[in-house]
mmCIF file of the C-alpha atoms, coordinates in Angstrom:
data_MODEL
# 
_entry.id   MODEL 
# 
loop_
_atom_site.group_PDB 
_atom_site.id 
_atom_site.type_symbol 
_atom_site.label_atom_id 
_atom_site.label_alt_id 
_atom_site.label_comp_id 
_atom_site.label_asym_id 
_atom_site.label_entity_id 
_atom_site.label_seq_id 
_atom_site.pdbx_PDB_ins_code 
_atom_site.Cartn_x 
_atom_site.Cartn_y 
_atom_site.Cartn_z 
_atom_site.occupancy 
_atom_site.B_iso_or_equiv 
_atom_site.pdbx_formal_charge 
_atom_site.auth_seq_id 
_atom_site.auth_comp_id 
_atom_site.auth_asym_id 
_atom_site.auth_atom_id 
_atom_site.pdbx_PDB_model_num 
ATOM 1  C CA . MET A 1 1  ? -40.853 -21.476 23.874  1.00 0.00 ? 1  MET A CA 1 
ATOM 2  C CA . THR A 1 2  ? -37.594 -19.393 23.914  1.00 0.00 ? 2  THR A CA 1 
ATOM 3  C CA . ALA A 1 3  ? -37.079 -17.355 20.856  1.00 0.00 ? 3  ALA A CA 1 
ATOM 4  C CA . TYR A 1 4  ? -33.922 -17.955 18.888  1.00 0.00 ? 4  TYR A CA 1 
ATOM 5  C CA . VAL A 1 5  ? -31.208 -15.278 19.429  1.00 0.00 ? 5  VAL A CA 1 
ATOM 6  C CA . PRO A 1 6  ? -28.249 -15.520 17.186  1.00 0.00 ? 6  PRO A CA 1 
ATOM 7  C CA . ALA A 1 7  ? -24.784 -14.207 17.880  1.00 0.00 ? 7  ALA A CA 1 
ATOM 8  C CA . LYS A 1 8  ? -23.089 -11.484 15.926  1.00 0.00 ? 8  LYS A CA 1 
ATOM 9  C CA . GLY A 1 9  ? -21.259 -13.032 13.039  1.00 0.00 ? 9  GLY A CA 1 
ATOM 10 C CA . GLU A 1 10 ? -23.372 -16.087 12.944  1.00 0.00 ? 10 GLU A CA 1 
ATOM 11 C CA . PHE A 1 11 ? -25.011 -17.254 9.703   1.00 0.00 ? 11 PHE A CA 1 
ATOM 12 C CA . VAL A 1 12 ? -28.870 -17.571 9.842   1.00 0.00 ? 12 VAL A CA 1 
ATOM 13 C CA . ARG A 1 13 ? -31.775 -18.010 7.432   1.00 0.00 ? 13 ARG A CA 1 
ATOM 14 C CA . ASP A 1 14 ? -34.515 -15.267 7.138   1.00 0.00 ? 14 ASP A CA 1 
ATOM 15 C CA . ARG A 1 15 ? -37.570 -17.412 6.590   1.00 0.00 ? 15 ARG A CA 1 
ATOM 16 C CA . SER A 1 16 ? -39.639 -14.377 5.343   1.00 0.00 ? 16 SER A CA 1 
ATOM 17 C CA . ARG A 1 17 ? -37.314 -13.870 2.493   1.00 0.00 ? 17 ARG A CA 1 
ATOM 18 C CA . GLY A 1 18 ? -35.822 -17.312 2.033   1.00 0.00 ? 18 GLY A CA 1 
ATOM 19 C CA . ARG A 1 19 ? -32.314 -15.965 2.305   1.00 0.00 ? 19 ARG A CA 1 
ATOM 20 C CA . VAL A 1 20 ? -29.245 -16.800 4.327   1.00 0.00 ? 20 VAL A CA 1 
ATOM 21 C CA . GLY A 1 21 ? -27.111 -13.927 5.770   1.00 0.00 ? 21 GLY A CA 1 
ATOM 22 C CA . ARG A 1 22 ? -24.593 -13.104 8.470   1.00 0.00 ? 22 ARG A CA 1 
ATOM 23 C CA . VAL A 1 23 ? -25.686 -11.152 11.633  1.00 0.00 ? 23 VAL A CA 1 
ATOM 24 C CA . MET A 1 24 ? -23.949 -7.824  11.471  1.00 0.00 ? 24 MET A CA 1 
ATOM 25 C CA . ASP A 1 25 ? -25.762 -6.191  14.368  1.00 0.00 ? 25 ASP A CA 1 
ATOM 26 C CA . ARG A 1 26 ? -28.918 -5.572  16.127  1.00 0.00 ? 26 ARG A CA 1 
ATOM 27 C CA . ALA A 1 27 ? -31.049 -2.421  15.827  1.00 0.00 ? 27 ALA A CA 1 
ATOM 28 C CA . GLY A 1 28 ? -33.837 -2.312  18.455  1.00 0.00 ? 28 GLY A CA 1 
ATOM 29 C CA . ALA A 1 29 ? -35.750 -5.540  18.302  1.00 0.00 ? 29 ALA A CA 1 
ATOM 30 C CA . ARG A 1 30 ? -34.562 -6.309  14.675  1.00 0.00 ? 30 ARG A CA 1 
ATOM 31 C CA . PHE A 1 31 ? -31.424 -7.926  13.378  1.00 0.00 ? 31 PHE A CA 1 
ATOM 32 C CA . GLN A 1 32 ? -29.393 -6.581  10.513  1.00 0.00 ? 32 GLN A CA 1 
ATOM 33 C CA . LEU A 1 33 ? -28.125 -9.298  8.086   1.00 0.00 ? 33 LEU A CA 1 
ATOM 34 C CA . ARG A 1 34 ? -25.599 -9.084  5.304   1.00 0.00 ? 34 ARG A CA 1 
ATOM 35 C CA . PRO A 1 35 ? -25.674 -11.430 2.196   1.00 0.00 ? 35 PRO A CA 1 
ATOM 36 C CA . ILE A 1 36 ? -23.002 -14.115 2.195   1.00 0.00 ? 36 ILE A CA 1 
ATOM 37 C CA . GLY A 1 37 ? -21.181 -12.701 -0.862  1.00 0.00 ? 37 GLY A CA 1 
ATOM 38 C CA . GLY A 1 38 ? -21.469 -9.120  0.588   1.00 0.00 ? 38 GLY A CA 1 
ATOM 39 C CA . GLY A 1 39 ? -23.939 -6.484  -0.300  1.00 0.00 ? 39 GLY A CA 1 
ATOM 40 C CA . VAL A 1 40 ? -26.648 -4.287  1.329   1.00 0.00 ? 40 VAL A CA 1 
ATOM 41 C CA . GLU A 1 41 ? -27.748 -5.366  4.816   1.00 0.00 ? 41 GLU A CA 1 
ATOM 42 C CA . TRP A 1 42 ? -31.488 -5.809  5.379   1.00 0.00 ? 42 TRP A CA 1 
ATOM 43 C CA . ASP A 1 43 ? -33.456 -5.888  8.817   1.00 0.00 ? 43 ASP A CA 1 
ATOM 44 C CA . VAL A 1 44 ? -35.322 -8.740  9.951   1.00 0.00 ? 44 VAL A CA 1 
ATOM 45 C CA . ASP A 1 45 ? -37.527 -9.632  12.820  1.00 0.00 ? 45 ASP A CA 1 
ATOM 46 C CA . PRO A 1 46 ? -36.150 -12.147 15.191  1.00 0.00 ? 46 PRO A CA 1 
ATOM 47 C CA . ALA A 1 47 ? -39.050 -14.277 14.902  1.00 0.00 ? 47 ALA A CA 1 
ATOM 48 C CA . ASP A 1 48 ? -38.383 -15.059 11.275  1.00 0.00 ? 48 ASP A CA 1 
ATOM 49 C CA . LEU A 1 49 ? -34.699 -16.111 11.901  1.00 0.00 ? 49 LEU A CA 1 
ATOM 50 C CA . GLU A 1 50 ? -33.461 -19.839 12.191  1.00 0.00 ? 50 GLU A CA 1 
ATOM 51 C CA . PRO A 1 51 ? -29.938 -21.445 12.483  1.00 0.00 ? 51 PRO A CA 1 
ATOM 52 C CA . VAL A 1 52 ? -28.482 -22.935 9.305   1.00 0.00 ? 52 VAL A CA 1 
ATOM 53 C CA . PRO A 1 53 ? -26.045 -25.737 8.936   1.00 0.00 ? 53 PRO A CA 1 
ATOM 54 C CA . VAL A 1 54 ? -22.601 -25.016 7.511   1.00 0.00 ? 54 VAL A CA 1 
ATOM 55 C CA . SER A 1 55 ? -23.649 -26.905 4.383   1.00 0.00 ? 55 SER A CA 1 
ATOM 56 C CA . ALA A 1 56 ? -26.282 -24.539 3.567   1.00 0.00 ? 56 ALA A CA 1 
ATOM 57 C CA . VAL A 1 57 ? -23.946 -21.570 4.011   1.00 0.00 ? 57 VAL A CA 1 
ATOM 58 C CA . LEU A 1 58 ? -21.406 -23.159 1.639   1.00 0.00 ? 58 LEU A CA 1 
ATOM 59 C CA . SER A 1 59 ? -24.138 -23.965 -0.826  1.00 0.00 ? 59 SER A CA 1 
ATOM 60 C CA . GLU A 1 60 ? -25.408 -20.309 -0.821  1.00 0.00 ? 60 GLU A CA 1 
ATOM 61 C CA . HIS A 1 61 ? -21.774 -19.024 -1.161  1.00 0.00 ? 61 HIS A CA 1 
ATOM 62 C CA . VAL A 1 62 ? -21.232 -21.256 -4.195  1.00 0.00 ? 62 VAL A CA 1 
ATOM 63 C CA . ALA A 1 63 ? -24.509 -20.048 -5.855  1.00 0.00 ? 63 ALA A CA 1 
ATOM 64 C CA . GLU A 1 64 ? -23.348 -16.449 -5.297  1.00 0.00 ? 64 GLU A CA 1 
ATOM 65 C CA . LEU A 1 65 ? -20.064 -16.963 -6.753  1.00 0.00 ? 65 LEU A CA 1 
ATOM 66 C CA . ASN A 1 66 ? -21.661 -18.691 -9.711  1.00 0.00 ? 66 ASN A CA 1 
ATOM 67 C CA . ARG A 1 67 ? -24.026 -15.792 -10.345 1.00 0.00 ? 67 ARG A CA 1 
ATOM 68 C CA . ARG A 1 68 ? -21.189 -13.310 -10.095 1.00 0.00 ? 68 ARG A CA 1 
ATOM 69 C CA . SER A 1 69 ? -19.303 -15.338 -12.707 1.00 0.00 ? 69 SER A CA 1 
ATOM 70 C CA . GLY A 1 70 ? -21.906 -15.107 -15.268 1.00 0.00 ? 70 GLY A CA 1 
ATOM 71 C CA . ARG A 1 71 ? -21.417 -18.712 -16.099 1.00 0.00 ? 71 ARG A CA 1 
ATOM 72 C CA . PRO A 1 72 ? -24.642 -20.805 -16.371 1.00 0.00 ? 72 PRO A CA 1 
ATOM 73 C CA . PHE A 1 73 ? -24.300 -23.615 -13.880 1.00 0.00 ? 73 PHE A CA 1 
# 
């Protein structure tokens, strides 16, 4: 089975953390992801990455905007 290799700028899910992020770069064997709403990047093993549908990206983005607004939704 061939490992999934995302492109720079692609949104992916980090299965080990249950988070969605954008691929910013690759450092050695690990990928660097940034949260959808911005913030601190984190490193992830390629084996923990999977592609995500656009609907999941939008849902994550709306949830982040709601958290930042301080409004309970």
